[in-house]
KOLFI-878001 format. One record per residue: residue number from 1; x, y, z of N, C-alpha, C in turn. Coordinates in steps of 0.05 Angstrom, whole numbers, plus 5000, padded with zeros to 4 digits. Layout:
<site i="NUM" n_c1="X" n_c2="Y" n_c3="Z" ca_c1="X" ca_c2="Y" ca_c3="Z" c_c1="X" c_c2="Y" c_c3="Z"/>
...
This chain:
<site i="1" n_c1="5013" n_c2="4975" n_c3="5003" ca_c1="5002" ca_c2="4994" ca_c3="5002" c_c1="5018" c_c2="5029" c_c3="5006"/>
<site i="2" n_c1="5009" n_c2="5047" n_c3="4989" ca_c1="5029" ca_c2="5069" ca_c3="4989" c_c1="5023" c_c2="5089" c_c3="5012"/>
<site i="3" n_c1="5043" n_c2="5107" n_c3="5013" ca_c1="5040" ca_c2="5127" ca_c3="5031" c_c1="5025" c_c2="5140" c_c3="5024"/>
<site i="4" n_c1="5014" n_c2="5161" n_c3="5052" ca_c1="4996" ca_c2="5183" ca_c3="5040" c_c1="5005" c_c2="5212" c_c3="5043"/>
<site i="5" n_c1="5005" n_c2="5216" n_c3="5013" ca_c1="5016" ca_c2="5243" ca_c3="5011" c_c1="4995" c_c2="5265" c_c3="5000"/>
<site i="6" n_c1="4984" n_c2="5287" n_c3="5018" ca_c1="4961" ca_c2="5307" ca_c3="5013" c_c1="4941" c_c2="5291" c_c3="5013"/>
<site i="7" n_c1="4935" n_c2="5272" n_c3="5032" ca_c1="4912" ca_c2="5261" ca_c3="5034" c_c1="4906" c_c2="5240" c_c3="5011"/>
<site i="8" n_c1="4926" n_c2="5238" n_c3="4999" ca_c1="4921" ca_c2="5210" ca_c3="4972" c_c1="4935" c_c2="5188" c_c3="4981"/>
<site i="9" n_c1="4928" n_c2="5168" n_c3="4968" ca_c1="4949" ca_c2="5144" ca_c3="4969" c_c1="4964" c_c2="5139" c_c3="4952"/>
<site i="10" n_c1="4989" n_c2="5136" n_c3="4948" ca_c1="5008" ca_c2="5136" ca_c3="4928" c_c1="5015" c_c2="5160" c_c3="4912"/>
<site i="11" n_c1="5029" n_c2="5157" n_c3="4889" ca_c1="5037" ca_c2="5181" ca_c3="4877" c_c1="5031" c_c2="5178" c_c3="4849"/>
<site i="12" n_c1="5018" n_c2="5193" n_c3="4840" ca_c1="5010" ca_c2="5199" ca_c3="4808" c_c1="5037" c_c2="5201" c_c3="4791"/>
<site i="13" n_c1="5046" n_c2="5185" n_c3="4770" ca_c1="5066" ca_c2="5194" ca_c3="4757" c_c1="5063" c_c2="5216" c_c3="4738"/>
<site i="14" n_c1="5081" n_c2="5228" n_c3="4729" ca_c1="5077" ca_c2="5253" ca_c3="4713" c_c1="5079" c_c2="5243" c_c3="4681"/>
<site i="15" n_c1="5090" n_c2="5218" n_c3="4676" ca_c1="5098" ca_c2="5207" ca_c3="4654" c_c1="5089" c_c2="5178" c_c3="4657"/>
<site i="16" n_c1="5071" n_c2="5165" n_c3="4643" ca_c1="5063" ca_c2="5140" ca_c3="4641" c_c1="5074" c_c2="5122" c_c3="4624"/>
<site i="17" n_c1="5088" n_c2="5102" n_c3="4634" ca_c1="5102" ca_c2="5080" ca_c3="4620" c_c1="5092" c_c2="5055" c_c3="4620"/>
<site i="18" n_c1="5086" n_c2="5039" n_c3="4602" ca_c1="5074" ca_c2="5013" ca_c3="4606" c_c1="5092" c_c2="4991" c_c3="4595"/>
<site i="19" n_c1="5092" n_c2="4973" n_c3="4614" ca_c1="5112" ca_c2="4948" ca_c3="4601" c_c1="5096" c_c2="4927" c_c3="4581"/>
<site i="20" n_c1="5118" n_c2="4921" n_c3="4565" ca_c1="5099" ca_c2="4895" ca_c3="4545" c_c1="5110" c_c2="4876" c_c3="4549"/>
<site i="21" n_c1="5102" n_c2="4850" n_c3="4545" ca_c1="5112" ca_c2="4821" ca_c3="4541" c_c1="5142" c_c2="4822" c_c3="4529"/>
<site i="22" n_c1="5140" n_c2="4830" n_c3="4511" ca_c1="5160" ca_c2="4830" ca_c3="4490" c_c1="5183" c_c2="4843" c_c3="4500"/>
<site i="23" n_c1="5178" n_c2="4870" n_c3="4509" ca_c1="5199" ca_c2="4883" ca_c3="4525" c_c1="5214" c_c2="4871" c_c3="4546"/>
<site i="24" n_c1="5197" n_c2="4859" n_c3="4562" ca_c1="5203" ca_c2="4842" ca_c3="4579" c_c1="5220" c_c2="4816" c_c3="4576"/>
<site i="25" n_c1="5212" n_c2="4801" n_c3="4560" ca_c1="5226" ca_c2="4776" ca_c3="4544" c_c1="5251" c_c2="4782" c_c3="4538"/>
<site i="26" n_c1="5256" n_c2="4814" n_c3="4526" ca_c1="5277" ca_c2="4823" ca_c3="4514" c_c1="5304" c_c2="4833" c_c3="4536"/>
<site i="27" n_c1="5287" n_c2="4831" n_c3="4563" ca_c1="5305" ca_c2="4845" ca_c3="4588" c_c1="5306" c_c2="4874" c_c3="4585"/>
<site i="28" n_c1="5287" n_c2="4890" n_c3="4574" ca_c1="5285" ca_c2="4920" ca_c3="4571" c_c1="5269" c_c2="4925" c_c3="4597"/>
<site i="29" n_c1="5278" n_c2="4948" n_c3="4606" ca_c1="5263" ca_c2="4964" ca_c3="4632" c_c1="5254" c_c2="4987" c_c3="4613"/>
<site i="30" n_c1="5224" n_c2="4986" n_c3="4612" ca_c1="5217" ca_c2="5011" ca_c3="4595" c_c1="5216" c_c2="5037" c_c3="4612"/>
<site i="31" n_c1="5211" n_c2="5033" n_c3="4640" ca_c1="5210" ca_c2="5053" ca_c3="4655" c_c1="5243" c_c2="5068" c_c3="4662"/>
<site i="32" n_c1="5264" n_c2="5053" n_c3="4661" ca_c1="5283" ca_c2="5063" ca_c3="4664" c_c1="5294" c_c2="5078" c_c3="4631"/>
<site i="33" n_c1="5288" n_c2="5063" n_c3="4616" ca_c1="5289" ca_c2="5073" ca_c3="4586" c_c1="5271" c_c2="5108" c_c3="4590"/>
<site i="34" n_c1="5250" n_c2="5105" n_c3="4596" ca_c1="5234" ca_c2="5127" ca_c3="4596" c_c1="5246" c_c2="5158" c_c3="4611"/>
<site i="35" n_c1="5260" n_c2="5145" n_c3="4639" ca_c1="5270" ca_c2="5163" ca_c3="4657" c_c1="5295" c_c2="5171" c_c3="4640"/>
<site i="36" n_c1="5315" n_c2="5157" n_c3="4634" ca_c1="5339" ca_c2="5167" ca_c3="4616" c_c1="5336" c_c2="5187" c_c3="4597"/>
<site i="37" n_c1="5315" n_c2="5178" n_c3="4580" ca_c1="5302" ca_c2="5193" ca_c3="4556" c_c1="5291" c_c2="5224" c_c3="4567"/>
<site i="38" n_c1="5281" n_c2="5223" n_c3="4592" ca_c1="5269" ca_c2="5248" ca_c3="4604" c_c1="5295" c_c2="5262" c_c3="4609"/>
<site i="39" n_c1="5314" n_c2="5251" n_c3="4628" ca_c1="5338" ca_c2="5267" ca_c3="4635" c_c1="5358" c_c2="5278" c_c3="4608"/>
<site i="40" n_c1="5357" n_c2="5260" n_c3="4590" ca_c1="5373" ca_c2="5270" ca_c3="4568" c_c1="5360" c_c2="5286" c_c3="4552"/>
<site i="41" n_c1="5335" n_c2="5298" n_c3="4557" ca_c1="5321" ca_c2="5315" ca_c3="4537" c_c1="5327" c_c2="5342" c_c3="4557"/>
<site i="42" n_c1="5319" n_c2="5339" n_c3="4588" ca_c1="5327" ca_c2="5368" ca_c3="4606" c_c1="5352" c_c2="5372" c_c3="4602"/>
<site i="43" n_c1="5376" n_c2="5352" n_c3="4597" ca_c1="5403" ca_c2="5362" ca_c3="4595" c_c1="5409" c_c2="5378" c_c3="4571"/>
<site i="44" n_c1="5398" n_c2="5366" n_c3="4545" ca_c1="5393" ca_c2="5380" ca_c3="4524" c_c1="5387" c_c2="5406" c_c3="4523"/>
<site i="45" n_c1="5360" n_c2="5413" n_c3="4532" ca_c1="5353" ca_c2="5436" ca_c3="4536" c_c1="5359" c_c2="5453" c_c3="4552"/>
<site i="46" n_c1="5373" n_c2="5444" n_c3="4571" ca_c1="5384" ca_c2="5463" ca_c3="4594" c_c1="5410" c_c2="5473" c_c3="4585"/>
<site i="47" n_c1="5420" n_c2="5465" n_c3="4563" ca_c1="5450" ca_c2="5472" ca_c3="4555" c_c1="5475" c_c2="5466" c_c3="4575"/>
<site i="48" n_c1="5468" n_c2="5445" n_c3="4587" ca_c1="5489" ca_c2="5439" ca_c3="4609" c_c1="5491" c_c2="5406" c_c3="4599"/>
<site i="49" n_c1="5516" n_c2="5404" n_c3="4599" ca_c1="5527" ca_c2="5374" ca_c3="4588" c_c1="5555" c_c2="5370" c_c3="4610"/>
<site i="50" n_c1="5554" n_c2="5343" n_c3="4617" ca_c1="5571" ca_c2="5329" ca_c3="4637" c_c1="5579" c_c2="5308" c_c3="4628"/>
């Protein structure tokens, strides 16, 4: 069960990512891939690179 934040249970994601059977079979982590893509886009638009 999720934690109570602001009277709600759990946290609503900003970006919804759904896993697929094929992705799981291929050993892919769609949530991690989406997070990496999001961070890379943020870095690219901020003009900061490391």
